[in-house]
C-alpha positions, 0 to 999 in steps of 0.5 A: 326022951326029947319032947317037942310041942307045937302050937300056933296053927289054925285057920286063916284066909289067903294072904294072912299070917300065922306063927308056929312055935315048937318048944323042946324039952331039951336045950336046942343046942343039943341038936344038930338042927331043927326044922319044920316039915309039913304033910298035906292030905295025899302027899308026902311029908316035905321040908319047909325050913330048918336051922342048923346048930350054927344058925344057918337057915334053909327054906323050900323054894315054895316058901322062900320070902314068905316064911321065916324060921327063928329060934330062942335059945333061952326058951328052947323054942323054934318058930316059923313065921308064915306070911302071905299064906296060900291055900296050898300051904294047907297041911299039918306042920311038924316040928323036927329035931335031929340029934347026933348019937355017935355015928347015928342020927336020931330024929324027934317029931312033934305031934303036928299042928293043922294050918288051914288057909282058905281062899 
């Protein structure tokens, strides 16, 4: 069973920065891709950024130019650098990993880390 452990959340003022980390219990090359999602109170979970096995990155429009996803394969960790944070970025952030099993895809989730941006 793959485990994803997030860290790095916290309380920050608007305009500040945070870096989230997601440590995987398996080689991140075993996944089709990994990503960060977030869920604010009363809202659906949404994709923030993801990175494919080949290294291609994708961002939600709302975070383009402010957030950056990266990975370190030597420690099986994916990061989300968040700059110029806004109050609307407040949410629980979840790490995701997608694994292909034959014709099916298996998604793994971390426990989530709270990010709160004060105005």
